[in-house]
C-alpha positions as CSV (number, residue, x, y, z in Angstrom):
1,M,32.9,36.3,-17.8
2,V,32.3,33.0,-15.8
3,L,28.9,34.4,-14.6
4,L,27.9,35.3,-18.1
5,V,28.8,31.8,-19.4
6,R,26.8,30.3,-16.6
7,W,23.8,32.6,-17.3
8,L,23.9,31.8,-21.0
9,H,24.0,28.0,-20.2
10,H,21.1,28.4,-17.9
11,V,19.1,30.2,-20.6
12,Q,19.9,27.5,-23.1
13,V,18.7,24.8,-20.6
14,R,15.5,26.6,-19.9
15,N,14.8,27.0,-23.6
16,K,15.4,23.3,-24.2
17,I,13.0,22.5,-21.4
18,E,10.3,24.8,-22.8
19,K,10.7,23.4,-26.3
20,A,10.3,19.8,-24.9
21,R,7.2,20.9,-23.0
22,R,5.7,22.4,-26.1
23,R,6.4,19.2,-28.0
24,R,4.8,17.1,-25.3
25,E,1.7,19.3,-25.2
26,S,1.5,19.1,-29.0
27,S,1.6,15.4,-29.0
28,L,-1.1,15.2,-26.3
29,L,-3.4,17.6,-28.3
30,Q,-2.9,15.6,-31.4
31,A,-3.7,12.4,-29.5
32,E,-6.9,14.0,-28.1
33,R,-8.0,15.1,-31.6
34,R,-7.4,11.7,-33.1
35,V,-9.4,10.0,-30.2
36,C,-12.3,12.4,-30.8
37,E,-12.3,11.8,-34.5
38,Y,-12.2,8.0,-34.0
39,S,-15.0,8.1,-31.4
40,D,-17.2,10.2,-33.7
41,S,-16.7,7.7,-36.6
42,H,-17.0,4.6,-34.5
43,P,-19.8,5.2,-31.9
44,D,-20.3,1.5,-31.3
45,A,-16.8,0.9,-29.9
46,D,-17.2,-0.4,-26.3
47,D,-14.3,0.9,-24.1
48,S,-15.7,-0.9,-21.0
49,V,-15.4,-4.3,-22.6
50,I,-11.9,-3.7,-23.9
51,R,-10.5,-2.3,-20.7
52,S,-11.9,-5.1,-18.6
53,L,-9.8,-7.7,-20.5
54,S,-6.3,-8.9,-19.4
55,A,-3.5,-8.9,-22.0
56,R,-4.0,-12.6,-22.6
57,Q,-7.8,-12.2,-23.1
58,L,-7.2,-9.1,-25.3
59,T,-4.8,-10.9,-27.7
60,Q,-7.2,-13.9,-27.9
61,S,-10.1,-11.6,-28.8
62,L,-7.9,-9.7,-31.4
63,Q,-6.7,-12.9,-33.0
64,E,-10.2,-14.3,-33.2
65,G,-11.4,-11.1,-34.8
66,S,-14.0,-10.3,-32.1
67,L,-12.1,-7.1,-31.4
68,L,-10.4,-4.8,-33.9
69,P,-6.9,-3.5,-33.3
70,E,-8.1,0.1,-34.0
71,D,-10.8,-0.1,-31.4
72,V,-8.3,-1.4,-28.8
73,F,-5.7,1.2,-29.7
74,F,-8.0,4.2,-29.4
75,S,-9.6,2.8,-26.2
76,Y,-6.1,2.6,-24.6
77,L,-5.1,6.0,-26.0
78,R,-8.2,7.5,-24.4
79,K,-7.5,5.8,-21.1
80,T,-3.9,7.1,-21.2
81,L,-5.1,10.6,-21.8
82,E,-7.5,10.3,-18.8
83,A,-4.7,9.0,-16.6
84,N,-2.4,11.8,-17.7
85,E,-5.0,14.3,-16.6
86,R,-4.8,12.8,-13.1
87,L,-1.2,11.8,-12.8
88,N,0.8,13.9,-15.4
89,C,2.5,10.6,-16.3
90,C,3.0,10.9,-20.1
91,T,6.3,12.3,-21.4
92,E,5.1,12.0,-25.0
93,V,2.5,10.3,-27.1
94,M,4.3,8.5,-30.0
95,M,2.1,9.5,-32.9
96,T,4.1,7.3,-35.2
97,S,2.4,4.4,-33.5
98,L,-0.6,5.1,-35.8
99,D,1.6,4.1,-38.8
100,H,2.5,0.9,-36.9
101,L,-1.2,0.3,-36.3
102,K,-1.8,0.2,-40.1
103,S,0.6,-2.6,-40.6
104,I,-0.2,-4.6,-37.5
105,D,-1.8,-7.5,-39.3
106,S,1.7,-8.6,-40.5
107,H,2.3,-9.6,-36.8
108,K,-1.0,-11.4,-36.2
109,D,0.8,-14.5,-35.0
110,G,2.6,-12.6,-32.2
111,L,1.8,-13.3,-28.6
112,L,1.0,-9.6,-28.1
113,Y,-0.8,-9.0,-31.4
114,G,-2.6,-5.6,-31.3
115,V,-1.9,-4.8,-27.6
116,P,-1.0,-1.2,-27.0
117,V,2.0,-0.9,-24.6
118,S,3.4,2.1,-22.7
119,I,7.1,2.4,-22.6
120,K,9.0,4.0,-19.7
121,D,11.0,7.0,-20.7
122,N,14.5,5.4,-20.2
123,I,13.8,2.7,-22.8
124,D,14.8,3.8,-26.3
125,C,12.1,4.1,-29.1
126,K,13.3,5.1,-32.5
127,G,12.8,8.8,-33.2
128,Y,12.1,9.8,-29.6
129,E,14.2,11.0,-26.7
130,S,15.1,9.0,-23.7
131,T,15.7,11.9,-21.3
132,C,15.1,10.3,-17.9
133,G,14.2,13.9,-16.9
134,L,17.7,15.2,-17.7
135,P,17.9,18.4,-19.9
136,V,21.3,17.2,-21.2
137,R,19.5,14.4,-23.1
138,L,17.0,16.7,-24.7
139,D,17.1,17.2,-28.5
140,R,18.7,13.8,-28.9
141,P,16.2,11.5,-30.5
142,V,17.5,7.9,-30.6
143,L,18.3,6.3,-33.9
144,E,17.1,2.7,-33.1
145,D,14.6,0.9,-31.0
146,S,16.0,-0.8,-27.9
147,V,16.0,-4.6,-28.0
148,V,13.0,-4.8,-25.7
149,V,10.9,-2.5,-28.0
150,E,12.0,-4.3,-31.1
151,V,11.0,-7.6,-29.7
152,L,7.6,-6.2,-28.5
153,R,7.0,-4.9,-32.0
154,R,7.9,-8.3,-33.5
155,Q,5.4,-9.9,-31.1
156,G,2.6,-7.6,-32.3
157,A,2.6,-5.1,-29.5
158,I,2.1,-1.4,-30.3
159,P,4.3,0.9,-28.2
160,F,2.3,4.2,-28.2
161,V,3.3,6.4,-25.3
162,K,6.4,7.1,-23.2
163,T,5.8,7.6,-19.5
164,N,7.7,8.6,-16.4
165,V,6.3,5.6,-14.5
166,P,6.6,1.8,-15.2
167,Q,4.6,0.2,-18.0
168,G,0.8,0.3,-17.6
169,L,-0.2,-2.7,-19.7
170,L,0.5,-5.2,-16.9
171,K,-2.7,-4.9,-14.9
172,D,-2.5,-8.4,-13.5
173,V,0.2,-11.1,-13.0
174,D,-0.9,-13.2,-15.9
175,S,-0.4,-10.2,-18.3
176,L,3.1,-9.8,-16.9
177,A,3.8,-13.5,-17.5
178,L,2.5,-13.2,-21.1
179,C,4.8,-10.2,-21.7
180,M,7.8,-12.1,-20.3
181,Q,6.9,-15.1,-22.5
182,A,6.8,-12.9,-25.5
183,L,10.1,-11.3,-24.7
184,L,12.0,-14.6,-24.1
185,S,11.9,-15.4,-27.8
186,D,14.4,-16.4,-30.4
187,H,14.3,-12.8,-31.7
188,M,15.4,-11.5,-28.3
189,F,18.2,-14.1,-28.1
190,T,19.4,-13.2,-31.6
191,L,19.4,-9.4,-31.0
192,D,21.1,-9.7,-27.6
193,P,23.4,-12.7,-27.2
194,T,24.1,-11.8,-23.6
195,V,20.6,-13.0,-22.7
196,P,20.7,-16.7,-22.0
197,P,18.6,-18.5,-24.6
198,I,16.2,-20.0,-22.1
199,P,12.5,-19.9,-23.2
200,F,9.7,-19.1,-20.7
201,N,9.0,-22.2,-18.5
202,T,5.2,-22.5,-18.7
203,E,5.3,-25.7,-16.6
204,V,6.8,-23.9,-13.6
205,Y,4.4,-20.9,-14.0
206,Q,1.3,-23.1,-14.2
207,S,2.3,-25.5,-11.4
208,S,-0.1,-25.8,-8.4
209,K,2.4,-27.6,-6.1
210,P,2.3,-26.3,-2.5
211,L,5.2,-24.0,-1.8
212,R,7.6,-23.6,1.1
213,I,7.5,-19.9,1.6
214,G,9.9,-17.8,3.8
215,F,8.5,-14.6,5.3
216,Y,9.5,-11.7,7.4
217,E,7.7,-8.6,8.6
218,N,10.6,-6.4,9.5
219,D,14.1,-6.6,8.0
220,G,15.6,-5.0,11.1
221,Y,16.9,-2.0,9.1
222,H,13.7,-0.2,8.0
223,H,10.5,-0.8,9.9
224,P,7.5,-1.0,7.5
225,S,4.3,1.0,8.0
226,P,1.4,-0.5,9.8
227,S,-0.5,-1.0,6.5
228,M,2.4,-2.8,4.8
229,L,2.9,-4.9,8.0
230,R,-0.8,-5.9,7.9
231,G,-0.5,-6.7,4.2
232,V,2.2,-9.3,4.9
233,R,0.3,-10.8,7.8
234,D,-2.9,-11.1,5.9
235,V,-1.3,-12.7,2.9
236,K,0.6,-15.1,5.2
237,A,-2.7,-16.3,6.7
238,L,-4.2,-16.7,3.2
239,L,-1.3,-18.8,2.0
240,E,-1.3,-21.0,5.1
241,S,-5.1,-21.6,4.6
242,A,-4.4,-22.6,1.0
243,G,-2.0,-25.3,2.1
244,H,1.4,-23.6,1.7
245,T,4.1,-23.9,4.4
246,L,5.3,-20.6,5.8
247,V,8.8,-20.4,7.4
248,A,10.3,-17.5,9.3
249,F,13.3,-16.0,7.5
250,K,15.7,-13.1,8.4
251,P,17.7,-11.2,5.8
252,L,21.4,-11.3,6.5
253,K,23.5,-8.3,7.6
254,L,21.2,-5.5,6.2
255,E,23.5,-2.8,7.6
256,Y,26.4,-4.2,5.8
257,A,24.4,-4.6,2.6
258,M,23.1,-1.1,2.7
259,H,26.1,0.9,4.1
260,E,28.8,-0.9,2.2
261,L,27.7,-3.0,-0.8
262,F,24.9,-0.6,-2.0
263,Q,27.1,2.4,-1.6
264,K,29.9,0.7,-3.5
265,A,27.5,0.1,-6.4
266,L,26.3,3.7,-6.2
267,L,29.9,5.1,-6.2
268,A,31.6,2.6,-8.6
269,D,32.7,5.4,-10.9
270,K,32.6,8.0,-8.1
271,G,29.4,9.3,-9.5
272,A,31.1,10.7,-12.6
273,T,28.4,9.5,-15.1
274,L,25.5,10.9,-13.2
275,L,27.2,14.1,-12.3
276,Q,28.0,14.7,-16.0
277,D,24.3,14.2,-16.8
278,F,23.3,16.6,-14.0
279,K,25.8,19.3,-14.9
280,G,24.1,22.6,-15.5
281,S,20.7,21.1,-14.8
282,P,18.1,22.1,-12.2
283,I,18.1,19.4,-9.5
284,D,14.7,18.0,-8.4
285,P,14.4,18.2,-4.6
286,A,13.6,14.5,-4.5
287,L,17.2,13.8,-5.8
288,S,19.0,16.4,-3.6
289,F,20.3,13.8,-1.2
290,Q,21.6,11.5,-3.9
291,V,23.3,14.3,-5.9
292,G,24.8,15.6,-2.7
293,L,26.3,12.2,-2.0
294,L,27.8,12.1,-5.5
295,R,29.4,15.5,-5.0
296,M,31.4,14.5,-2.0
297,P,35.1,15.0,-2.2
298,C,36.8,12.3,-4.3
299,A,38.9,11.0,-1.3
300,L,35.8,10.3,0.7
301,K,34.1,8.6,-2.2
302,K,37.1,6.5,-2.8
303,F,37.1,5.4,0.8
304,L,33.5,4.4,0.6
305,S,34.0,2.5,-2.6
306,I,37.0,0.3,-1.5
307,L,34.8,-2.5,-0.3
308,L,34.3,-6.2,-0.8
309,A,32.3,-7.3,-3.9
310,P,28.8,-8.5,-3.2
311,V,29.5,-12.0,-4.5
312,E,30.2,-13.5,-1.0
313,Y,27.0,-11.8,0.4
314,I,24.9,-13.3,-2.5
315,Q,26.3,-16.8,-1.8
316,E,25.7,-16.4,2.0
317,T,22.1,-15.4,1.3
318,I,21.5,-18.3,-1.1
319,G,23.1,-20.6,1.5
320,E,20.6,-19.4,4.2
321,W,17.8,-19.8,1.7
322,R,18.8,-23.4,1.0
323,R,19.2,-24.1,4.7
324,C,15.6,-23.1,5.2
325,G,14.5,-25.1,2.2
326,L,12.6,-22.2,0.7
327,D,11.0,-22.0,-2.7
328,V,10.1,-18.3,-2.5
329,L,10.0,-15.4,0.0
330,L,7.2,-13.1,1.1
331,C,8.2,-9.7,2.6
332,P,7.1,-6.0,2.9
333,V,7.7,-3.4,0.2
334,I,8.2,0.3,0.7
335,G,4.9,2.2,1.1
336,P,2.3,3.5,1.0
337,A,3.1,6.3,-1.4
338,F,5.0,9.1,0.3
339,N,3.7,12.6,0.8
340,H,5.5,15.2,-1.4
341,K,9.2,16.1,-0.7
342,Y,9.9,13.2,1.5
343,S,11.6,10.7,-0.9
344,S,15.0,12.4,-0.7
345,K,14.9,12.2,3.1
346,L,14.4,8.5,3.3
347,P,17.1,6.5,1.5
348,V,16.9,4.0,4.4
349,A,13.4,2.9,3.3
350,L,15.0,1.6,0.1
351,S,16.2,-1.5,2.0
352,T,13.0,-3.3,1.2
353,T,13.7,-3.4,-2.5
354,V,17.4,-2.4,-3.0
355,L,18.3,-5.7,-1.2
356,Y,17.0,-7.8,-4.1
357,N,18.5,-5.5,-6.7
358,L,21.8,-6.0,-5.0
359,L,21.3,-9.8,-4.8
360,N,20.0,-9.9,-8.3
361,F,17.0,-12.0,-7.2
362,P,13.7,-11.7,-9.2
363,A,11.1,-9.9,-7.2
364,G,7.6,-8.5,-7.9
365,V,5.0,-6.5,-6.1
366,V,1.4,-7.5,-5.8
367,P,-1.4,-5.1,-4.6
368,V,-3.3,-6.7,-1.7
369,G,-5.6,-3.9,-0.4
370,T,-5.6,-0.3,0.7
371,V,-4.6,1.7,3.8
372,T,-7.5,1.7,6.3
373,P,-8.4,4.1,9.1
374,E,-7.2,1.5,11.6
375,D,-3.8,1.5,9.9
376,E,-3.7,5.3,10.2
377,L,-4.6,5.0,13.9
378,Q,-1.7,2.6,14.5
379,L,0.6,4.9,12.7
380,K,0.2,7.5,15.5
381,T,2.2,5.2,17.8
382,F,4.8,4.2,15.2
383,K,8.4,4.3,16.5
384,G,10.4,2.5,13.9
385,N,13.5,0.4,14.6
386,Y,15.9,3.1,15.7
387,Q,13.6,6.0,16.8
388,D,15.8,8.3,14.8
389,I,15.2,11.1,12.4
390,S,14.7,8.7,9.5
391,D,11.9,6.9,11.4
392,K,10.3,10.2,12.3
393,N,10.5,11.3,8.6
394,F,9.0,8.0,7.5
395,K,6.1,8.4,9.8
396,Q,5.4,11.9,8.4
397,A,5.9,10.7,4.8
398,V,3.1,8.0,5.0
399,T,0.7,9.9,7.2
400,G,-2.7,10.6,5.6
401,G,-2.5,7.6,3.3
402,V,-6.0,6.1,3.8
403,G,-7.2,4.6,0.6
404,L,-3.8,4.3,-1.0
405,P,-2.7,0.8,-2.2
406,V,-1.1,-1.7,0.1
407,A,1.2,-4.4,-1.4
408,V,3.5,-7.2,-0.6
409,Q,6.8,-8.3,-2.3
410,C,7.4,-11.8,-3.7
411,V,10.9,-13.0,-4.3
412,A,12.6,-16.0,-5.8
413,L,16.2,-17.1,-6.5
414,P,18.2,-16.0,-9.6
415,W,16.9,-17.5,-12.9
416,Q,13.6,-18.5,-11.3
417,E,11.4,-15.7,-12.7
418,E,8.6,-18.1,-13.6
419,L,8.5,-19.4,-10.0
420,C,8.3,-15.8,-8.8
421,L,5.5,-15.1,-11.2
422,R,3.7,-18.3,-10.1
423,F,3.9,-17.1,-6.5
424,M,2.7,-13.6,-7.4
425,R,-0.3,-15.1,-9.2
426,E,-1.1,-17.3,-6.2
427,V,-1.1,-14.2,-3.9
428,E,-3.2,-12.3,-6.4
429,T,-5.7,-15.1,-6.7
430,L,-6.1,-15.7,-2.9
431,V,-6.5,-11.9,-2.2
432,R,-9.1,-11.6,-5.0
433,E,-11.1,-14.6,-3.7
434,S,-10.9,-13.5,-0.1
435,A,-12.5,-10.1,-1.1
436,Q,-15.5,-11.8,-2.8
């Protein structure tokens, strides 16, 4: 009887997954058809001009009337379909966005007027599912927009596709800053009173004052790849040439942060919420390590979770930051992109980004180049910090990455998002100028 129940549940799950796939394919086909129809009736629409503009330039052109919202919408929809062919990144095209497009002129004063925006799958959009890839969340369309989506709509943006990757609108740092400025509005503060009513600080973002920048190449826990190491070194040199002061900085007690504080956050409810979502669902190999951790015996999970809160660690880090007199911090980020089936084997590599999630410091990643043949050659002698199985797996995970993006991470103290963005923009500008 138990086996029969399990089999029936498995069949139900597979049927739900197949239904979702058919719905996704239908939305993609509908979108392709609408794009073709619009292209046939508007042969003069110039995609190349539209796609070359930043979000700020796009909204300016739309508000001035030199571009039409319909032309922009279908240009981005076409680009999305092209990207999906390569990356399989769309979970569903929101065809109801066409109705929103018809009434978009009522939001012409919005900071994002007429700008199409992709929404990551975990963010609620009315009438659509937020599955996060979990079958248990299928067939549960949400009843209301999330606060973020509602504010984006109020500011004139057009959410039009749900994706399994972060939002694709933000092609440059200034577009990211514009989006943040649009979100930090009275409407946001009214809808969500837990958000401090602090508007975007344009003065800080636009400042050109030289910065005192901390930096490190290796946090001592996870050794970055040669390409990411080079990225930090190259950017450090550019920043120094531009008149900024660079100061060596070392993250505090990384093993403690990763082995104790991070695990405490992961096991706060002993994994009950996630395990409930995964119950009866096929487990992606990339998540096998995490799910296995959550399925440990309760006594062991309880032992791991009885640890000090991270408050003291945060204060220690801020104290060290202040002692060094830093404005911002430059450091490596995980990468380049792993070969398939390696992400579940490399939780240690998360230290580059998890640290700032744990500290609740604003952080952003800026592309600064690509992996070179020289980087690949240096990778052959890569040993890592511990010469253990994780270091060996990491070497294999990033082998063969020539041409993949290289990036650096920019970090600021809590509540200093505008300063973080200003630093990111400085890095982006210096890298672009050095390539000319």
